[in-house]
Steps between C-alpha positions, in 0.01 A plus 500: 500500500404191304864406434588564862236239593618251238861530628401468864726220628229374732272445201778326312568291810147373510495428128823304498406315819188370336673398175840387625561122493536326839836462672476122453297440180594130485312427819123458444243482780150381408212576734162340559224757567243382765663455837840608365467857371147558630256346746273258307304693232607825668667805350872560525603746776698820444774345714527191273499714184783708641694193598456330158616819335819490717542135420492572126818704552671187637383212280266409218140452621207304360139412597354150455144459617220250448230760435445681173655839412197712590502357856879570523428854396234535765745381765837641381389804293375566155860567389637168623632411154714818505623455853679162460687361200348155530130434550330163490129456565317172512820318598685644199248391236476869425846647501638856470852626481563878514120547465487309172296181460741219423275193544146382558367141533133393508351213700202448268737466202685227694205306654229570245154634575346161572743440789445860627127432511553164667702671783251785536196269509656271758607790719154656511342169588757439773471851648120477513545224762778655703373627837680810608369789715445741207528508121521802277574521129767435237585142600700441177714766340632423152846645441724481197720229642293341773163458679475648847243322726362646821258307716368815666512714184744775415228767564526456874591793724831522688348389836330213318831411332677494836222290653514246214877466531462402869210262414703343216807449720281315755291302246731450197235613253750585225733204566204251482372651180847493344539135590168410332586702184842332478315170483222618272730665243806273523493458119563876441837524676395807703658667805283637784670777695356650817584874533363798688220474749196377301590322179724262306632500145458223239747489210691251284795343686818711445295824477579591861717803586808326357344578160639853528858365500446410131544870421803560724824394339740320733800688352345837593499453873751363757228462768125474489320543831129427559301633797158358579274392789332188361817293466361183660410197282173578330549875533528709190859601577625147565643412161689820429622510863659156446618542142869438431536844342373698795600580857168471682400713797188440710350821637217548756389855413597809300702616795690175505566537127660836559708372786635201307585713196684754713706221645584361165536795264574815701 
């Protein structure tokens, strides 16, 4: 009975389907997370997981997000490193290929602790004077390769997150703060990148999502596609969307991501 099960062609079919290389391995598609594969800070839907599994049979797939790996795992699944051959968190400052860590870069090693403290102290003083409807907690999140700054605080609820996004669009809370930080920290050569609904990232110039391309050899792929929603100037997908090595695609939702991929790769 055991051997009958092992030799069941349906079982073999599933096994080989999971492990077979894609039909076009020299085409790579890289995906942003928030607004592209999921709603902002939401969990991936079964429909999207099924679609991505089908896409893996067509081309090589990778994830490149601004958040850290634990947040990716919350949104895309604990096994996200095993699902896709390329995984880049924090814009590629933490890089995995075939579930193996291949690179990690630290912002405090680059800027030094005195400059990190300088940014943190200025931010807390500035936010104490910002008048917004509500404030919660975790206004600054230290990540391996960047600082993530949220005027409302990352501990806000989803309704509070949605309300802040509308307030921010009407009042330019993040854009105004970024402009002042660009002036204050001009000597540090930093990039300020607005992403998601409630925050923006601060990192050394060049440490945007194009950083992940350092790990992807040009000779390994004929085409590299990138899909993201924040492709406007100042958005955290802008640089990689416009990079000479990528074909950039602006999406408006996870559903739009699936539609565009079907048109291109199926």
